[in-house]
N, C-alpha and C positions, 0 to 999 in steps of 0.2 A: 331351331332351338327346341329343346324338349318342352312339352306342354306342362305348365305348372299344375299341381294337383289342386282339386277343389277342396275347400275347407268347410267345416260345419258351421252351424249357427253360433254366432258370438254375441248373443243377447246379453245385455248388461244389467246389473243391479243398479238402481238409481243412486246417484251421489248422496242424496238426502232422502230418507224415507221418514215421512212425518205423519203423526197421528194426532187426532184431537178427540177429547171427550167433551160432550156438550156441557155448557155451564149450568149453573143452578137455576133459580126461579126468576132471575132478573128479566125485565122486559125493556123494550126500547132498543134503539140502534144508535151506536156511536158513529161519529164521522171522524176518522183518523187522518193523520198526516201521511201523505204518500211519499214523504222523503224529499231528497234534493231534486228529483225530476218532476215533482208535482207542480201543477199550474196554480201558483199562489197569486193573491191579488197584487202583489208588488212585482210580479215577473214581467208585466207589460213594459214597464220603464226600462228594465234590464234589457229586454229584447230591442227596444228602441235604441238603447245605447249601443248594443251589438250591431244594429243595422248600420250605424255609421262606420264601424270597422269593416263590414263586408260590402259596403257600397249600396245599401238599400235605401229606400225612401224614408229617411229618418223623420223629417218634419211631418209627413203624413201619418207615420206610425205613432208619433208622439201625440198628434192631434186626436187620433182615434183612441189612444190610451186614456185620454182625459174625458172621454164621453161617458155617459151613464152606463152602469154595469149591465143592466137588464134589458135595455131597449134593443130590439132586433135591428139589424142594419137594413135600411130600405133596399129593395131589389136593385134599383138603378145604381146606387152607390156600391153595393156588393159587386155587381158585374164590372163597374168601372175600375174599382181597385184591383180586382183579380186580373183583369185584362191588362192593366197598366204594368203589373208586376210579373207578367210572364206565365200566368195560369190561363187555362182555357176559359173563354168567356161563357158564362152561364147560358145554357141553351144551345151552345155550339158543340155538336157531337163529333166534329172532325178531329182526328188525332194527328199528331205531328208526323206520323208515318204515312199520311195520305189516306188513311181509312176514312170511311164515310160515317163511322159511328154505328154501323149495323151490328147485327147479332154476331156473337163470337162462335166460331166452329170448334167443337171438341175434337180431341185427337181421334184418329180412326179407331173404331172398335171400343171406345171408352167415352161414353157420353158425359160422364161426370167429371172427366179429367179437365185439368186447367187449360183453357185456351187463353193464350196471353195476348190476344188482341183486345181492343177496347170494346166490350160487349154492351149490348142493350141500348136503350134510347137515352140520349143525354138528359141529365136531370134539368128540370126547369128551375129558374131562380125562385127564392122563397116568395110565397104568395101571402096575402093577408090571412091571418088565422092559422098559418102553417108554422110548425115548430122550426126554429132556426137558431144557430149559435149567435150570441150577442157579440158586439164589438170586443168587449173585454175578453170573452172566451176565445175568440179568434186570435187576439193578440197574445193571450196566455199560451195558446196552442202553438205559437211560433209561425203561423201561416202568413200573417201580415208583417212583412219584414224579410222577405226573401227566403223563408224557411230556416233561418238560423235563430236560435234562441240561446245564445251564449251570454251569460251575465259577465260583464267586464270586471270580475273580481280581481283583487291583487293576487299575484302569483302565489305568494306564500300563505295567503289566507286559506287556500284549499288544503294545505298540509296541516296547519295548526287548528283551524276552526272547524273544518268539515270532516275531519278524519274518521269520526265514528258514525257518520251517517251512512247507512248501508241497507240494502234490501237483498235478502237471500230467500230462496224458495223455502216455504214452510207450510205446514197445515194439511188439512184434508184436501187432496188435489184431484181435480177433474181435468183430464186432458182435453184441450181444445185443438184437436187435430183435424177432424173431419167437419164438413158442413159449413165451411167458410164460403162467403160470396165475394167474388172479385169483380169489381165494376170497371176495371181499366182506369183510364185517366180520370183523376179527381176533378169534379166540378162542384162549385159551392152548392150546398144543400144535400149533396149525396151522402153526407154523414148523418143527416137528420132521421129521426125515427119515422117521420111521415113519408120519407122518400120511398118510391116504388122501386124495389130491388129485384123484381121478378125477372128482369132481363140480365141480371148478373150471372156470371159463370160460377158453378159450384166447384170449389177446389179444396184440396187437403194441404196441410202443412207438413213439411216445409215447402215453400212455394217461391218461384221466380216469376217476375212480372212479364217476361218475354220468353217465348220458346227459343231455344238455342240449338245449334248443331254441334259437331265436334270441332269446327273450325270457323274462321271468319266471323267472329262475333261483332255485331254492330252496336257499339256502346251508345250511340245516339238513340237507339230504339228504347232504352230504358231510362233515358235522361228526362224524366217527367215526374209529376206528382200523381200518386195512385190511391185508390180507395178500396179497402177491404171492410166487410161487414160480417158479423156473426150474431145470429139470434140464439138466445137461450132462455129457458124457463127458470125463473128465479124462485119458484115455489119451494123447491127442496132446500134452498139456501136460507130461507127466511122463516121457516115454520117454527112452531112453539118449541120444538126440540132443539133449536139453535138460537135462542134469544140473544140478542146483542153480539152476535158473531161479526167478525170483521172479514171483508172480502177483498181479495187482490187478484189482479191478472198479471201473470209473469211472462215476460218475453225473453227468450235466450239470445235473440239477435234479430234486428231489423235493419235493413240496408236502405238508406243511410240514416235519415232522420225520421222520427215517428211522432205523431200526435194521437193520443188515445182519447176517444169520446165515448161516454156511456149515457144513453138516453138523453142526448142533446147537451150533455155537460162535458166539457173538456177537462180531463182529470190528470193528464201527464203529458210531458214532452220528453224526448230523449234524442241526443245527438251521437252519431257514430254507430257503426254496424256490427261491432265485434264483441260487445259486452252486454250482459243482461240488465234489465231494468224492470221495475214493477209499478203498477198504478193501483191505488186503493179505490175501490168501488163502493166502500161502505156508505150506506145512506142513500145511494143512488140506484140500487137494484130494486126492482119491483117484483111482486109475486107472480106476475104474468110474463108476457113476452118482453125481453130486454134486447136492445140493439147495442152491441159493442162495435164501434167503428174505429178503424185505424187508418189514418192518413199517412202515407209513406212517401217521403220526398227522396227520390233516387237520383236527383240531379248531382252534378259534380260540385259538391259544396266544400267550403273551406273547413273541413272537419278531418282530423288526422285519419288516414295518412296523407290526404290532399292538403297542401298548404295554400294559403290565400293567394289568389291570382293565378293558380296553376290549373291545368286541365287534366283530363283522364290519362293522357300519355305521359304525365310526369311521374307515374308510378309503374312498376313493372308487373302489374297484375290487374285484371279486370275486377270490378265490383258490381256485378249484376244486382238490380234492386229487388226488393220483396221482403216478406216475412219469411226468412229463409232458415230459421231454427224453430224449436218447439215453443208452444204456447200452452199455458195452464191457468186454470182458475183455482184459487186457493182460499179456503175458508178456515179461519182460526178464531180462537177466543179473543176477548178484549185485550188480554195480556198474553203475549206469545213469544216464543224464541225466534228472533229474526235472524240470528247468525250463531254459528258454533265453530270455534277455532280450536283445534286439538293439535298440540305439538309435542311429540315425544322428545324427552331430554335424557341425557346421561345413559344412552342406550347401550353403550359398551361396558358400563359399570355393573356391579352386582345388584344395584338398586335403581333400575330405570324408573322413570315416572312420565306422566303425561300432564302437561300444563294445558288447562282448558279455560277458554274465555267464552262466556255465554252473553249474548246480547239480548236483552228483554225489551220488547216494544210494547208499551202499555198505554191504553186509552182510558184507564181507570182514573177517576178524579179524586177519590178519597184515599186516605192512608190505608194501605192494604199490606198484610203480611203474606209472604209467599215462600215456598220452598223449591229448591232446585236439587234434583238427584242426578248425579253424573255417574255413569257406569262404563266400564271397559269390558268388551266381550271378545273372546277368541273366535273370530268369524262373525256370523250374523246372530243378533239377539233372537230368542232369549237364552239360548244355551251357552254355556262356557263363560260365565262371568268371571273376570279376572280381578277387578278392583271396583270400588264404589266409594262415593262420598256425597254427603248431603249438606247443603248450606241453606240458611235462612236469609231472606232478603226482604226489605221493606220498599214497596212501591209507593212513593209519596206523592207523585204527580205524573201527569201524562208525559210521555217521551221515551227515550231509549236509555236503559240502564245496563251497564256492563258489570259482570261478576266474574272474578277469576278464582279458579280452584286448581288443585294439584292432586293427581291420582298417583299414589305410591303403589308400585307393582311389586308384589312379593312372589318370588319364584322366577324362573327363567322365561324369557320371551324369545320367539323366533324372529330373527332379523329379516327385514325386507331387503332383497337384493335382485340383481338382474336375472340371476339363475333361479332364485326362489322368492318370488314376490309375495310374501306372506302378508295378508291384510287382517287388521283388527277393526273393530267398530267401537266408536265412542258414542254413547247415547245420553242425551240430556232430557230430563223431564221437568217441566215447570208446572207446579200445582198452585193454584190460587183458590182458596176456599170460596165457594159460591160463584166462581167465574170459570171453573173448568180446568183442564190440564192440557198440556201440549208437549209433544215429543219431537225432537230433532236429532238426526244422526249424521255422523261423518265417518268415512273409512280412512284409516291411517296405516302407516307402516313404521316399524321401529328401524330406523336406519340413520347412520351418520355419514353425511356427504360433505367433502371439503375439497376446494381447489388450492393446491400448494405450488410453490415454484418448481417442484419436481414431479408434478402431475396431479391427476384427480384421484382422490381416495374415497372409497365406499366401504364403510364399516371397518376402517383402519387399514384396508389393503388397497394398493394402487390398482386402478382399473383403467386400461387404455380405452378412451372414448373412440367409438367406431360407429359413425352414423351419417345421416343425410338430412337435408332440409325438406320440409313439406309445405306445399300450398294446399289449401282445402278446396281448390277448383276442380270441377268435374265436367266432362262433356254433357251437353243437353240441359243441365240444371244449374250451372254456375256453382254456387256454394250451397244450394238447397238440397242436401242429401240427408236422409234419415239416419237413425241410430245404427242400424246394421251396416250401412255403407261406410259411415264414419269409422266404426270400429274395425272394419275390414282393412282400412289403411294401416292401422297400428299392427294388425296381424301380419300383413305383408312385410312391413318394415322389420318386425321382430323375428318372424319365423322363416320368411322366404329370403329376405335380404340380410338377416343375421345382425341387424343393427342393435346396439345397446343404448343408443340415444337418438333423439330427433329434435331438430330445431323447428319450432312453430313459427315459420317465417311468413309474413312479418306483422303478426297480429295474434291475439288470443284465439285459439281455435275451439272447435266444438267440444262441449263437455263430454259427449259420448266418446270422442276420440281419446280424451284424457282419461276417462274411466278405463278404457282398454289399456292405456299405457300403465296405469296403476296395477292392473291385473296381470299384465304380461311381463312386467319388469323392464319397460322401455323408459329410460330416463328422458327428461324433457327440459329443453331450454325454452322458456316462454317469454315473449317480448310484447311490448305495447305497440299499437298500430303506428307505423311510420316508415318512410322510405326516402332518404336523401335530403329532401327539402324541409325547411322549418320556417315558421313565421315568427317574427319578433313581437307581434302584438300580444297583449296580456290575455285576451279572450281565447285565442288559439292555444297558447301555452298552458292556460288553466285547464283546457280540455285534455292536454297531454297528461298533466298531473292527475286529473280525475280518472283518466283511462288506467294509469298505473295503479291507483287506489282500487278501482273496481276489479282489475285483473288479480291483484294480490288477494283481495277479500274473497273472490270467487274460488281461488285454487290453492290457498296457502296451507290447507290441511293435507294436500296430496303428497304421497311419498315420492311420486315420479318426478315432480318438479324440483330441480336442484339449483336453478339459477334464474334470476329475474333480469330480463332485458329492459332496463330502465332508461338507457340512452338509445334513442331511435336509430334504426339501421343506417349506417354510413352517413351520419349527419355531421355538420361542422360543430365546432366547440361553442357551446352556449353555457358558460359556467353556472349562471343562476338557474337556468331551467334544469340542467342535469343534477345540480345539487338538490333541487326541489323534488325531482322524481326519486332520487336515491333516498332522500329523507322520508318521503311518503311510503316507500316500500319498507324501509327499516323500521318505521314506527308501527306499521301493521304486522310485519313479520321480520324479526331480527335474526332469523336462523339461516337465511340464504344470502349469498353474495349477489352483487349487482354487476352488470356489464352492459355492453353494447358493441355491435360489430363495427370495427373501424375500417375505413377505406384506405387509410394511410398508415404506414408502419412507423409511427412516431408516438412517443409518450408526451409530446408537447400538447398541452391542453387536455390531457387524459387524466381522469381521476375516478377510476372505477376499481372494483375489487379484483376482477379478472380481465386481463387484456385479451380481447377477441379480435381476430384479424381475418378479413376476407382476402385470401392470398391466391391470386390467379397467375402467379409467376411461372414461366416456362422458358426453357433454353431455345431460342429461335434457330440456332444452328442444328441442334440435335433433335428438336421437337419433344424433348423429355421434360417432365415436370421439375420445378424448382420451388423451394419454400424459403421465405425469410427466416432467419434464426430467431428463436424465442429470446425475449428480454430476460437477462439474469435477475434472479431475486423476485420475479413477478409471476404469478399464475398466468398461463398463456394457453390459448386454444385457437385452432383454425376453425372459423365458422362458415366459410365458403371456399371452394376451390373447384377447378376443372370447368363445370358449367359448359358453356359454349364459347367462352372467351378465347380458348386455344384452338378452336375448330373453325375452319373456313370452308364453306360459308355458314357459320353459326348454326349448325344443323346436326342432329342425330336422330333422323326419322327413318322409318322402315323402308322408305323409298331410296335411301342413300345406298351407296355402293358398300358391299360387305367389308372391304378394307377400311372404310371410314367408320363403320359401326364397330369393328374390332378396335379401332383407335380409341374410342371412348372407354372401352374396358381397360386398355393399356394405361391410359392416363389416370383413371381412378386407382388402378393397382399401384402405379408409381407414387401417386400422392399419398395414399394410405400407408405405403411402405415408408415414405419419407417422414410421415408423422410419428413413426415408431423409431426413428433414428436417433432421437434425443429425448431423454426423460423430461426435458423442459416443455415439450409439447404435451398438453393434457390429452390431446387427441384431435380428431378431425370430424367435422360435420360437412360433408361434401355437397356440392350443388349439382343435381338435386335428386330427390326421390322420384318425382313424377313430372311429366310434361304438364304445362299449364298455359292457359290463354292469356295473351298479353299484347298490348299495342306496341310493345317494344320487340315483339317477335317479327319474323320476316313475313312480308306480305306474299301472297294474298291470304295465307291461312291465319295470320296473327296468333301464332303459337310459339312459345319458347320450348324448343325441342331439347332441353337440357337434362331431362329426366333419364335415369338409368332404367326406369319403366315408363311406358307411354302414358297418356292421359287416361287410358282405359285400365291402367294398372297392370299391363302385361309387361313382364321383364324383357328388355332389349338385350342384345349381346353385351351392351355396356354394364348390365347388372351381373354378369357372370362372376366377377371377382367377389361381389358381395354374397352371391349364392353359395360360393365354395368355402367361405370362412366359417364353417361349422365343424363341430367335433365329429370326425369320421366314425368314431365308435357309436355315435348316435345316428348319424345320417351321412353315409358316404355319397359324394356328389361327383358327377362327371358332366361338365357343361362345355361342349365345343363352342368356341367363339368364331365359328365360320359356318358356311353353308356347303353341304356335300352335294355337288351337282354333276351333270353328265361330264363336264370337263375335269372334275376333280375337286379338291379342296380350294376354296376361294375365301379369303386370301391365303397366300403361302409365302413364308413359313406360317404355320397356323398355331394359334393359341388355344389351349384347352385349360379351362379353370377346373381344378379338382383339389380335393383334400386327401387324395390317396398318396401312397408312397411311390407308386410306380404305375405306369400305364403301358399296356401292350396294345399295338394297333395291327389290325388285319384288314386287308383289302381283298375281297373275293375269296375269303378263306385262307389267304396266305399272309403270314406275319411279315410286316414291312418295317416295323419300328418298335423299339422300346425306349421310353423316355422318362426322365426324372424331373422333379420340380426345379425351377430356375433359381435355386439358392445360390448359384454361382454368379447371378447377375446383381450388380449393385443397385439396379432399378427396382428389384422386387424382393430382395433377400430378407427384408425385415418383416414381411408378412408371415403370419402363422402358417399359411398354406399358399406359397407362391404358385403362379400359373406354370403350365408346361408349354414348351414350344417344340414343334416337330415339322420337318419337311416331308410332305406326302407326295409320292409320285403321281403324275397325271395319268388319267385313264387312257388306254389305247382308244384310237378312234372308233366310235360306234359302241364302245363297251360302257355299261352302267353297273359296275359291281357295287355291292354293299360294303359299308365301312363298319367294322366292329372294334369297339374300344373296351378293354377290360381293365378294371382298377384293382390294385392290390394294396393290402396293409400287412406288413411283415410276411410277405410272400404268400398271403392268403387272399384269394379273390373275394372282393366284397361288393363289387358293382360291375355292371357292363351296360353299354349303350350301342344300339345299332342305328345306322343311318342309310337311307336308300338314295342312290343317285338317279335311278330310273323314275321318270315322272308317271309311269303307267299306273302305279299304285296310289297316286296322290288322291286325297279325299278331303271333304269339308268336315272338319271337326267342330263340335259344339260342346260347351260345358257351362254349367251354372255353379255359382259359388255355394248355393244352398239348395237343399231338397225341399225346404218348407219355409214359408213366410207367414206373417200374421195378417189376417183380413181386417186391417184397420184403415185401409185407404192410403196409408203413408209408407208402410214397410215395402222394401223392394230388394231385389238381388240382381247381381251382374250376370249376364250371359255373354260369353266370349265365343266367337266363331272364327275359324282361320283355316288356311291351307296347310295340310299336314302331309308328310310323306307316309309311306306304308307302315313305318314304325312309330308314328306320332310326333315327329320332329317338325319344327316350324319350317315351312317352305315359302320362299319368296314367290309371290304371284302378283302379276302386274296388270290384270285385266278383269273386266266384268264387274257386275254388281251382285250383291246378295239381297234376295227378296225374302222378307220375313212374314210368317203367318202365325197369328196368336189365337188360341182358342181357350176358353175358360174365363173365370172371373178375375181378370187382370187387365192392366193397361200397359202398352208398350211405350217406354221412354227412350226415344232414340230415332235415328233416321231410318226410314223404310221407303224405298230400297236404300241400302248402304253402299257407298262408293268404295267397294272392296279393293279394286285394283289401284285406285288413286291413293288409298291409305297404305298399301303395301302388302296385301295378302292376309289381312285380319281386320277385325272390328269387334264392336261390342254394343250391347244395349242393356238397359235395366228393365226388369219386369216388376211392376208395382201392383200390389193387391187392390181390390175394391172393398170399401168399407162394408162390413157386415155380410159379405158374400164369400163364404168359404167354398172350396172345391178344387178340382184338379185343373192345372194349367199346363198347356202344351204349346211350345214354341218350336216352329219348324223354319229352318233356313235353307234356301235353295240357291245354287250357283250354276250357271249354264255348263261349266266344264267339270266342276268338282262334285256335283250331285247335291243330295239333300241330307240334312241331319236334323234330328229332333231331340229335344230335352223336355223332361216333364218334372214338375214340382207341384207342391200342394200348398194352398192357402188355407190356414186354419183359424179357429177362434182365437180371440185375444187373450184368453186364459184369465189370469189374476189381475189384469189391468183394470184400473178404476173405470167405472161406467162414465162415458162422456155425456155432457149435458146437451 
């Protein structure tokens, strides 16, 4: 297959850029409410109640909850309780993986890199005079009670009573990316300030607790409780220039449950790995050294998508543990903007407007007058102001106050679309006399999206949805990939695979990925965490509703998101739960429809806005795809198809036979063609974009090989039909869905994906065929650019002629491709996605190496290993050596920068038969990024 071109840097602007001016001459420090995730005094009894639901030691937890708040737990009781409930005994350094608790080894060539073994000496139990968390704090943190801290609230209470409790990133932001200390398995006391963390491994965020390969992940290796620590100097946060400022730490995602401790005080807990949360540190930060500790429970907990009583194999994807998304420290005035929701309205009318909802979080105790200025900018502020409005608001008491405004736009606006994703910026400024000001921004797009019985409409015009599903799993790191890598997935889907929509299956995905979707014009189906199973208990169902709320609040200003998946993927009918999730989404954002992928083609028990069906039908006699008909009068969309359900043995890997790989392309082409056969189909989101690790994959690799691109994001032959659905006037494409080898084309007849009008084929300089698109075939004729099929003659014995394919538009040649049958010119190719990365210790880029013929086409190669040599200020994230032959003639690694160490990086790959190849890139300063603490 032809080598995909490398792309440039896709660095993103932040979703919210926030600025603060210091307040006036007030002194003192307020202690604010950290919101619904804070560890409050009444949370211990809720935890004890939840323990009964999850099978934990309720009586013991309740007894400890009634103990004094401030007395430290005696060492013997501390050890006894943790040992009894499945945590490591204090003083026992042995890990469950058989390690002896010795020091962790860093990755070769990168001493600072994360070693995911349990490092250092095991902490001792608390000693007299040593700081330790009290009983109450431990209970509030959710550690005593099996790691679950679900308050058993009534299901509908979360919808009506807690709807406006939210935490969004705001304020003067310090990235907490570098200089984390990872202590491996948690032991009591390892969160304390007095604990010796000199033996902990220094890591950067995002981070996974265990090192992984590209296959055969062992989920048991991360089924533990882990400890992270981060030291920072609080002097710059508490000086006289910032009196009475409030301080938060924001987490974009921690897998699975988290307890946040600052200077021996538990300040927040959070359940679930896919949505953000914040902890308020106000009043607990000191001017000197501060210790921020995060206890991460990565066991298989009854937290969506895992239902109560089920194990890791009950869902079709792995959930490797760790702090796997970004972390920031945020400093804001006593009254600040905690959220900003901006919704364009009447966008197709002569008078469009933007409805704005500002949430103000105030810790001020007196009656205070404030002003809010909301502005709309064409692009980034301060240039190009389009509209503005000022409102006065009285802050009468501490808490969250919501203010609604409407910006009338005079003059035309440019609509956001898949072809022209024009973005505007809404900026809100809160000014409180004597208390400072605070700014929060959101990027928006003026677009009207609607699902109708005759299809999906964007800005009043029908748009056929053409897309794929995406998991955020990667080789080596699980879900812990930084901004550049997350954004690259959106670029591949939009530009290489020509998708206009992606389904974020089956959980809210990285904000960086969604930033890129906004910028690239890639529509998004976003859904709450879930997969097949549900739990009828109120605590678990309340978490589902909470997840929907948090998802909607996080992403409701985005133009790319056009539908909320409020019914969990392929779940049975639970009328009360799905009514509650729909209501939660509608109250927070009434502009988007709700849906949920159905496993059965029936409207019995269905009550959503769009009927979405996972349709894996095919004709067993002919092997061709089939689809159930859309329901009349109902918006209808296919949310999954093809996958590996119609392939036996459930496999589309590079080691499969060429004919089997071509079958994947044919099935996707047939399915996408069928989705255009009836306007009742809004379109299709096929399964899947990329391969991913799963216990439901075939052993021994434990990989689902359903992607049209592999887990390294390299397009397989199955991607050819997506690659060819581009405007030929912009990018003419020729993608052979076969391998040209000494014996000839394999398989034959051979498919060629192309957007040309005609293809001429030459073997050894002699024209052997002229072929036209398969518009004659009922299997492919509805595609904008159907594939070509051709019978190519076999080579004479001993001959290895070249194949030349020329592509024409209106009898004008616009493209050509050469393929070599002779292996003598084969070589090892290597390419990096980017020529430069940022020296922050987190940024990284992909480097792909593979067997290529003399003209740069993918060559099957089934032997040998590739040995990698890295030079320069970087770390290698990947297997070295790489099992090149076992994977099928290609592989990839990621190159990660080292914090504060710019310079030239060289990566050399060597194969015993294909030779050596080298790629160079540069690691540069972080530029305008905020200085980390």
